[in-house]
C-alpha positions in Angstrom: -7.1 -6.2 -4.2 -8.5 -3.9 -1.6 -12.3 -3.6 -1.4 -13.8 -0.8 -3.5 -14.9 2.4 -1.9 -18.4 2.2 -0.5 -21.1 4.2 -2.4 -21.1 7.8 -1.2 -24.2 9.4 -2.8 -23.4 12.9 -1.6 -20.6 14.9 0.1 -20.2 15.0 3.8 -18.7 17.8 5.9 -15.3 16.6 7.1 -14.1 19.8 8.9 -16.7 22.0 10.6 -16.0 25.7 11.0 -18.3 27.2 13.6 -17.3 30.7 14.7 -13.7 30.0 13.8 -13.5 26.8 15.8 -12.5 23.8 13.7 -13.7 20.2 14.5 -14.0 17.0 12.6 -17.3 15.3 11.8 -17.3 11.7 13.2 -19.6 10.4 10.4 -17.2 11.6 7.6 -14.2 10.2 9.5 -15.9 6.8 9.7 -16.6 6.8 6.0 -13.0 7.8 5.3 -11.6 5.1 7.6 -13.3 2.4 5.7 -11.5 3.2 2.5 -8.6 0.8 2.2 -7.5 1.8 -1.3 -4.8 4.4 -2.1 -6.2 7.9 -2.4 -5.9 10.7 -5.0 -6.9 13.7 -2.9 -7.9 16.8 -4.8 -8.7 19.9 -2.7 -9.9 23.2 -4.1 -9.5 26.6 -2.5 -9.9 30.2 -3.6 -12.0 33.4 -3.0 -15.7 32.8 -2.2 -18.3 32.8 -4.9 -15.9 31.9 -7.7 -17.4 28.6 -8.8 -15.2 26.1 -6.9 -18.1 23.7 -6.1 -19.1 23.6 -9.7 -15.7 22.4 -10.8 -15.6 19.7 -8.0 -19.0 18.4 -9.2 -17.6 18.1 -12.7 -14.7 16.1 -11.3 -17.2 13.9 -9.6 -19.0 13.5 -12.9 -22.2 14.7 -11.2 -24.6 17.6 -12.0 -25.0 18.3 -8.3 -23.4 17.3 -5.0 -21.3 20.1 -3.6 -23.8 23.0 -3.0 -23.8 25.9 -5.5 -25.5 29.2 -4.6 -26.9 32.0 -6.7 -26.4 34.8 -4.2 -23.4 36.7 -2.9 -23.4 34.5 0.3 -20.8 31.7 0.5 -22.5 28.3 0.4 -19.6 26.0 1.6 -18.4 26.2 5.2 -15.5 24.3 6.5 -14.2 21.4 4.3 -16.6 19.0 2.5 -15.5 15.6 1.4 -16.7 13.3 -1.4 -15.1 9.8 -1.8 -15.6 8.2 -5.2 -14.2 5.4 -7.3 -11.4 6.9 -9.5 -12.7 7.3 -13.0 -9.4 6.3 -14.6 -7.5 4.1 -12.1 -8.7 0.8 -10.9 -8.1 0.2 -7.2 -7.7 3.9 -6.4 -10.2 6.2 -4.7 -10.7 9.8 -5.7 -11.3 12.1 -2.7 -12.6 15.6 -3.4 -12.3 18.3 -0.8 -14.3 21.5 -1.3 -13.3 24.3 1.0 -15.1 27.4 2.1 -14.2 30.5 0.2 -11.4 32.8 1.2 -12.1 36.4 2.0 -15.7 36.1 3.0 -16.6 39.5 4.6 -19.0 37.8 6.9 -16.3 35.9 8.7 -15.4 37.1 12.2 -12.2 35.2 12.6 -9.2 36.4 10.5 -7.3 33.1 11.1 -10.1 31.0 9.7 -9.0 31.4 6.1 -5.4 30.5 7.0 -6.2 27.3 8.8 -8.7 26.1 6.2 -6.2 26.8 3.4 -3.4 25.1 5.5 -5.6 21.9 6.0 -6.5 21.8 2.3 -2.8 21.9 1.4 -1.7 19.4 4.0 -4.4 16.8 3.2 -4.3 16.9 -0.6 -2.1 15.5 -3.3 -3.2 18.2 -5.8 -4.4 21.6 -4.7 -6.6 23.6 -7.1 -6.7 27.3 -6.6 -9.7 28.9 -8.3 -10.0 32.6 -9.0 -11.9 34.8 -11.4 -10.9 37.4 -14.0 -7.2 37.3 -14.7 -3.9 36.8 -12.9 -3.1 40.4 -12.0 -1.5 41.8 -8.8 -4.9 41.8 -7.1 -5.3 38.1 -7.9 -1.8 37.4 -6.5 -2.6 39.4 -3.4 -5.5 37.0 -2.7 -2.9 34.3 -2.4 -1.0 36.1 0.3 -1.7 33.1 2.6 1.1 31.3 0.8 3.7 33.7 2.3 2.4 32.9 5.8 2.7 29.2 5.5 5.9 29.1 7.5 3.8 30.4 10.4 1.2 27.6 10.0 3.2 24.5 9.0 6.2 22.8 10.3 7.7 19.9 8.2 10.0 18.7 10.9 10.2 18.9 14.7 13.6 20.5 14.4 12.6 23.1 11.8 15.6 25.3 11.3 14.9 26.0 7.6 11.1 25.4 7.1 10.5 26.8 3.7 13.2 24.7 2.0 11.4 21.5 3.1 8.0 22.5 1.9 8.8 21.3 -1.6 9.0 17.8 -0.2 5.5 17.6 1.1 3.4 20.1 -0.8 0.9 19.0 -3.4 0.8 19.7 -7.1 -0.6 23.2 -7.7 -3.3 23.8 -10.4 -4.6 27.3 -10.9 -8.0 27.7 -12.6 -9.0 31.2 -13.7 -12.7 31.6 -14.4 -14.3 34.2 -16.7 -10.9 34.7 -18.4 -11.1 37.2 -21.3 -7.5 38.1 -22.1 -5.6 36.9 -25.1 -2.6 34.7 -24.1 0.1 36.8 -25.9 3.3 38.5 -25.0 3.7 41.1 -27.7 3.5 39.2 -31.0 4.3 35.8 -29.3 1.4 33.5 -28.5 1.7 31.9 -25.0 0.4 28.7 -23.6 -1.5 28.8 -20.4 1.5 27.5 -18.5 3.9 30.0 -20.1 1.5 32.7 -19.1 1.6 31.5 -15.5 5.4 31.4 -15.4 5.5 34.9 -17.0 3.2 36.2 -14.2 5.5 34.6 -11.6 8.7 36.3 -12.9 10.3 38.3 -10.1 10.1 42.0 -10.5 13.1 44.3 -10.4 13.4 47.0 -7.8 14.5 47.5 -4.2 11.4 49.1 -2.8 9.2 47.7 -0.2 6.4 46.9 -2.6 8.7 45.1 -5.0 10.1 43.0 -2.2 6.6 42.1 -1.0 5.4 41.2 -4.5 8.5 39.1 -5.1 8.1 37.3 -1.8 4.8 35.9 -2.9 6.1 35.0 -6.3 9.2 33.4 -4.8 7.0 31.3 -2.4 4.8 30.0 -5.2 7.8 29.1 -7.3 9.8 27.5 -4.4 6.9 25.7 -2.7 5.1 24.3 -5.7 7.5 22.7 -8.3 4.6 21.3 -10.3 2.4 24.1 -11.5 -0.4 24.1 -14.1 -2.8 26.8 -15.3 -6.3 26.4 -16.9 -8.2 29.4 -18.1 -11.9 29.3 -18.7 -14.3 31.6 -20.3 -17.7 32.6 -18.8 -19.8 29.4 -18.6 -23.2 30.9 -19.7 -25.2 34.1 -20.1 -25.5 36.2 -16.9 -29.2 35.3 -16.6 -28.4 31.6 -16.6 -25.6 31.7 -14.0 -27.9 31.4 -10.9 -29.1 28.0 -12.1 -25.8 26.8 -13.4 -26.1 23.2 -12.1 -29.5 22.9 -13.8 -28.3 23.8 -17.3 -28.0 21.2 -19.9 -24.6 20.6 -21.5 -25.7 22.3 -24.7 -26.7 25.4 -22.7 -23.1 25.9 -21.5 -20.7 27.9 -23.7 -18.8 25.5 -26.1 -15.5 27.0 -25.2 -16.2 26.7 -21.5 -17.2 23.0 -21.9 -14.0 22.3 -23.7 -11.8 24.0 -21.1 -13.5 22.3 -18.2 -13.2 18.9 -19.9 -9.4 19.6 -20.3 -9.2 20.4 -16.6 -11.0 17.3 -15.6 -8.9 15.1 -17.9 -5.7 16.5 -16.4 -6.9 15.9 -12.8 -8.1 12.3 -13.6 -5.0 11.4 -15.5 -2.2 13.3 -13.8 -3.1 14.0 -10.2 -1.0 11.6 -8.2 -1.8 9.3 -5.3 -1.1 11.1 -2.0 2.0 9.8 -0.3 3.7 10.4 3.0 7.4 11.4 3.3 9.2 8.2 2.3 6.7 7.3 -0.4 4.1 5.4 1.6 0.7 5.6 -0.2 -2.1 7.2 1.9 -5.3 5.2 2.5 -8.5 6.4 4.1 -7.5 5.5 7.6 -4.2 7.3 7.2 -5.8 10.4 5.8 -8.4 10.4 8.7 -5.5 10.1 11.2 -3.7 13.0 9.6 -6.8 15.1 9.7 -7.3 14.3 13.4 -3.7 15.2 14.2 -3.7 18.5 12.3 -7.0 19.7 13.5 -6.1 18.8 17.1 -2.9 20.9 16.8 -4.8 23.9 15.4 -7.5 23.8 18.1 -4.8 23.5 20.8 -3.1 26.6 19.5 -0.1 24.8 18.0 1.3 24.7 14.5 0.7 21.4 12.7 3.9 19.4 12.3 4.0 16.9 9.5 6.8 14.8 11.0 5.1 14.7 14.4 1.8 13.8 12.9 3.3 11.0 10.7 5.3 9.6 13.7 2.2 9.5 16.0 0.1 8.1 13.2 2.7 5.5 12.4 2.5 4.0 15.9 -1.2 3.3 15.6 -1.1 2.3 12.0 1.9 0.0 12.5 0.3 -1.7 15.5 -2.8 -2.2 13.4 -0.6 -3.6 10.6 0.9 -6.2 12.9 -2.5 -7.3 14.1 -3.8 -7.4 10.6 -0.8 -9.5 9.4 -1.2 -11.9 12.3 -5.0 -12.2 11.6 -4.2 -12.9 7.9 -1.7 -15.6 9.0 -4.2 -17.2 11.3 -7.0 -17.1 8.7 -4.7 -18.7 6.1 -3.7 -21.4 8.5 -7.3 -22.2 9.5 -8.3 -22.4 5.9 -5.2 -24.3 4.6 -4.9 -26.9 7.4 -6.8 -30.1 8.2 -5.7 -31.2 11.6 -3.9 -33.5 12.3 -1.5 -33.0 9.3 0.2 -36.2 8.0 3.6 -34.7 9.0 5.2 -31.7 10.5 6.5 -30.7 7.0 2.9 -30.5 5.7 2.1 -28.0 8.4 5.3 -26.1 7.7 4.5 -25.8 4.0 1.2 -24.1 4.8 3.0 -22.0 7.4 5.6 -20.7 5.0 2.9 -19.6 2.5 0.9 -17.9 5.2 4.0 -16.2 6.7 4.9 -14.8 3.3 1.4 -13.4 2.8 1.4 -12.0 6.3 4.8 -10.2 5.9 3.7 -8.8 2.5 0.5 -7.4 4.1 2.4 -5.9 7.0 5.0 -4.2 4.7 2.2 -2.8 2.5 0.6 -1.1 5.5 3.5 -0.2 7.8 5.5 3.0 7.5 8.0 5.1 9.4 9.1 1.9 11.3 12.7 3.1 11.1 13.9 0.9 14.0 11.8 -2.0 12.7 10.3 -2.4 16.2 6.9 -3.4 14.7 8.5 -5.9 12.3 10.3 -7.5 15.1 7.0 -7.7 17.1 5.5 -9.3 14.0 8.2 -12.0 14.0 7.4 -12.8 17.6 3.7 -13.0 17.1 3.9 -15.1 14.0 6.2 -17.5 15.8 3.8 -17.7 18.7 0.9 -18.2 16.4 2.8 -21.0 14.6 3.6 -22.7 17.9 -0.1 -22.6 18.8 -1.0 -24.3 15.6 1.8 -26.9 16.2 0.4 -27.5 19.6 -3.2 -27.9 18.3 -1.8 -30.2 15.6 -0.1 -32.4 18.2 -3.2 -32.5 20.3 -5.4 -33.5 17.4 -2.9 -36.2 16.5 -2.9 -37.5 20.0 -6.6 -37.6 20.1 -6.8 -39.4 16.8 -4.1 -42.0 17.8 -5.7 -42.7 21.2 -9.1 -43.2 19.5 -7.6 -45.6 16.9 -5.7 -47.6 19.6 -8.7 -47.8 21.8 -10.8 -49.1 18.9 -8.2 -51.7 17.9 -7.5 -52.8 21.4 -11.1 -53.5 22.2 -11.0 -57.1 21.1 -7.8 -57.7 23.1 -9.5 -56.3 26.2 -12.4 -58.7 25.7 -10.0 -61.7 25.4 -8.2 -60.5 28.5 -11.5 -60.4 30.4 -12.4 -63.9 29.1 -9.0 -65.3 30.1 -8.2 -66.4 26.5 -4.5 -65.5 27.0 -3.9 -67.6 30.1 -5.2 -70.8 28.4 -2.7 -73.1 26.7 -1.4 -71.4 23.6 -2.4 -68.0 25.0 1.0 -66.4 24.6 1.1 -67.2 20.9 -2.5 -65.9 20.6 -1.6 -62.6 22.3 1.4 -62.2 20.1 -0.8 -62.7 17.0 -3.4 -60.2 18.3 -0.7 -57.7 19.2 0.8 -58.0 15.7 -2.6 -57.5 14.2 -3.3 -54.4 16.3 0.1 -52.8 15.5 -0.2 -53.6 11.7 -3.7 -52.1 11.5 -2.6 -49.1 13.5 0.2 -48.4 11.0 -2.3 -48.7 8.1 -4.8 -46.3 9.6 -4.5 -42.9 7.9 -4.6 -39.4 9.4 -2.8 -40.2 12.7 -0.6 -37.2 12.4 2.7 -36.2 13.9 2.3 -38.0 17.3 1.6 -41.5 16.0 4.9 -43.0 17.2 4.9 -41.2 20.5 1.4 -42.2 21.4 2.1 -45.8 20.5 5.2 -45.9 22.6 3.3 -44.6 25.6 0.5 -47.0 24.9 2.8 -50.0 25.0 4.6 -48.8 28.0 1.4 -48.5 29.9 0.7 -52.2 29.2 4.0 -53.6 30.5 2.1 -55.1 33.5 0.3 -57.5 31.2 3.3 -59.8 31.3 2.9 -60.2 35.0 -0.8 -60.7 34.8 -0.5 -63.3 32.1 2.6 -64.8 33.7 4.2 -65.4 30.3 7.8 -64.7 29.5 7.0 -64.6 25.8 4.5 -61.9 26.3 6.9 -59.9 28.3 9.6 -60.2 25.7 7.1 -59.4 22.9 5.9 -56.2 24.6 9.4 -55.1 25.4 10.5 -55.6 21.8 7.5 -53.7 20.5 8.1 -50.9 23.0 11.7 -50.6 21.9 10.6 -50.4 18.2 8.0 -47.8 19.0 10.5 -45.8 21.1 13.1 -45.9 18.3 10.5 -44.8 15.8 9.4 -42.0 18.1 13.0 -40.8 18.6 13.6 -40.8 14.9 10.3 -38.9 14.3 11.3 -36.4 17.0 14.7 -35.9 15.4 13.2 -35.3 12.0 10.7 -32.9 13.5 13.4 -31.0 15.2 15.5 -30.8 12.0 12.3 -29.7 10.1 11.7 -26.9 12.7 15.3 -25.7 12.4 14.9 -25.6 8.7 11.6 -23.8 9.0 13.1 -21.2 11.3 15.9 -20.7 8.9 13.5 -20.2 6.0 11.3 -17.9 8.0 14.3 -15.7 8.9 15.4 -15.8 5.2 11.9 -14.7 4.1 12.0 -11.8 6.6 15.4 -10.8 5.3 14.4 -11.1 1.7 11.3 -8.9 2.1 13.1 -6.4 4.4 16.0 -6.1 1.9 13.5 -5.4 -0.8 11.8 -2.8 1.4 15.1 -1.1 2.2 16.0 -0.9 -1.4 12.6 0.6 -2.2 12.9 3.1 0.6 16.3 4.1 -0.7 15.1 4.3 -4.3 12.1 6.6 -3.2 14.5 8.8 -1.1 16.9 9.2 -4.0 14.1 9.9 -6.5 12.7 12.6 -4.1 16.1 14.1 -3.6 16.7 14.2 -7.3 13.3 15.7 -7.9 13.9 18.4 -5.3 17.4 19.0 -6.7 16.2 19.4 -10.2 13.5 21.8 -9.1 16.1 24.0 -7.3 18.4 23.9 -10.2 15.6 25.1 -12.5 14.8 27.9 -10.1 18.5 28.8 -9.9 18.7 29.1 -13.6 15.6 31.3 -13.6 17.0 33.6 -11.0 20.3 33.9 -13.0 18.3 34.8 -16.2 16.2 37.3 -14.3 19.3 39.0 -12.8 18.8 38.2 -9.1 22.3 37.3 -8.2 21.9 37.4 -4.4 18.9 35.1 -4.5 20.7 32.8 -7.0 23.7 32.5 -4.7 21.4 31.5 -1.8 19.8 28.9 -4.1 23.3 27.6 -5.1 24.1 27.0 -1.4 20.9 25.0 -1.0 21.8 23.0 -4.2 25.2 22.3 -2.8 23.8 20.9 0.4 21.3 18.7 -1.4 24.1 17.4 -3.7 26.2 16.4 -0.6 23.2 14.6 0.9 22.6 12.7 -2.3 26.3 11.8 -2.6 26.3 10.4 1.0 23.2 8.3 0.2 24.8 6.9 -2.9 27.9 6.0 -0.9 25.7 4.2 1.6 24.0 2.3 -1.3 27.4 0.8 -2.1 27.6 -0.6 1.4 24.2 -2.2 1.3 25.1 -5.4 -0.5 28.1 -6.0 1.7 25.9 -5.4 4.7 23.4 -8.1 3.6 26.3 -10.5 3.1 27.2 -10.1 6.8 23.6 -10.6 7.7 23.5 -13.8 5.7 26.5 -15.1 7.7 24.8 -14.1 10.9 21.7 -16.1 10.0 23.8 -19.2 9.2 25.7 -18.9 12.5 22.4 -18.6 14.4 21.1 -21.8 12.7 24.4 -23.6 13.2 24.3 -22.8 16.9 20.8 -24.2 17.1 21.9 -27.4 15.3 24.9 -27.8 17.5 22.7 -27.7 20.6 20.6 -30.5 19.0 17.5 -28.9 20.3 14.9 -26.3 19.3 15.0 -22.9 20.7 12.3 -22.0 23.2 9.8 -19.6 21.8 10.9 -16.8 24.1 14.5 -17.3 23.1 13.6 -17.4 19.5 11.7 -14.1 19.8 14.6 -12.5 21.6 16.9 -13.8 18.8 14.6 -12.5 16.2 14.3 -9.1 17.9 18.1 -8.7 18.2 18.6 -9.9 14.7 16.2 -7.4 13.2 17.4 -4.6 15.4 21.1 -5.2 14.4 20.1 -5.6 10.8 18.5 -2.2 10.5 20.9 -0.4 12.8 23.7 -1.5 10.4 21.7 -0.8 7.2 19.8 2.4 8.0 20.1 3.8 4.5 17.8 6.8 4.8 19.7 9.5 6.6 18.0 11.3 9.5 17.8 15.0 9.6 20.6 15.2 12.1 22.7 12.8 10.0 22.3 15.0 7.0 23.3 18.1 8.9 26.3 16.5 10.4 27.4 15.1 7.1 27.0 18.4 5.4 28.9 20.3 8.1 31.8 17.8 7.9 32.2 18.3 4.2 34.2 21.1 2.6 32.0 24.0 1.6 33.1 23.6 -2.0 31.2 21.2 -4.2 33.0 19.2 -6.9 33.2 21.0 -10.2 31.7 18.0 -11.9 28.6 18.2 -9.7 28.2 22.0 -10.2 28.9 22.1 -13.9 25.3 21.6 -14.8 24.0 24.2 -12.4 
């Protein structure tokens, strides 16, 4: 499990806002980059001096932290961040973002509110909008920034229909209304808080300019935020106690207010989701820090932040880091799991397979948006190179061990050679006996490793000249026989090692295929779930427009639903091809291994890497299940404009 978040005793300023110029604080970024766990990111925005910081402190389960102020001057400037262990979910970090108040009359820059609100929205998985009083037209007007989001956010680089894509990336929306005094009723009917919110967001009839402007805001809130929640809260305490709100004991707060705040906190702790990127990849601290850097850089350069561009640029750095981390994990596992020299090549390969599996799992958990699988192919090459390095070290350790053993055992033979014992009568028989003793003891010695036969064969070959020195035919014949035996044993060991390596390469490719197949299916599942979620949201909005009598708007929504249905149908057709595609890939793997076996030799590392690169590239070119934007547009344009009656019957 990832290491827990480091203690963060107080919030830090993540985004500075000095005279309308935004910048990131390096210290806060450094803290964020150390958080390896998935993040639930909750941001709060709203008019200044409405109690946003108090609610964030309650979410942090602290009496103080984010600054509160008793005067009319706004306390929070920029965006402040607090990283805390999630109170309900183990292995998850809760990131709270407190933003400066909207509409502060002391601000000189009119764009400052828009960019702070935009950043809060882009960085969070749940956006809390905090206001005071009631949800009337004035309160809605304070949310006018929502109607301007198309000018401040691009989802895709080719953004021909920006607003329709917002639903895919926007966070959940929670509206908290402080000092709420109205009764939740519509005539005689009691309303829940959520029903009250939906009633407020109903489109208004009329063709005048004011009606259109009011409906535009309501339409944006309904279209952009499919998950909406409302919490109303009464006044927290008597007017005299409000300036020292964070100092009040629990029993000094109004009971109703405490109950309402507790309900809000429980909802956030239990329902606010982990932030994910398009495609479903969970966001960690380093990823959120990277997104913040990309978005702020775009704003300061006068550009509009683009989610797709930011994710693509961030993916390059994160995927490269994921490759390095996976290779480091493999090397660490091999260092810990191996004692060199290993008794056999198979023993090394057993540890290798375990370490490869863990390395691939680590890589896939961190990598994202690697659509061409460039970084996965790079990982294949680096893991193979790392394995070859361990094999080389294993052979060198074996050679050193074998040389040391032979030198030790041959020491007595050398002494007898120097003393001339083998040239005396009966010396040939004595040499044969000593040689047998050396070779038998050499075989008994443990931990010689994979080069035992090869080193022995070279050792005996180097001593062929002894027969001439000793002038003994028997010695010459004995050495030749022993050398032949050692050469045969070495050839057999080399053949087994080659076969083992071929098998290991096959298993490695199989493991990559297995995990990549699993990843593809997960990506496809996530895409289909997101498409279904978006489709259901638009169907619900379509039904609401029909009920409210807005036929033209309902027709436009119907066209969007039709397009989404066609995209989903295309994906489901591709899903049917997936299993067949993997069967072809299985055949390709077997053919590659068969070719290697036919050649009766191992592939060179460079050749293996090229083969792995080509294999993975072909694999994911043929099985690219998630359609690109251009694919979707082409597929939709090729279809008939009519949608199947079965598909539309439930709309």
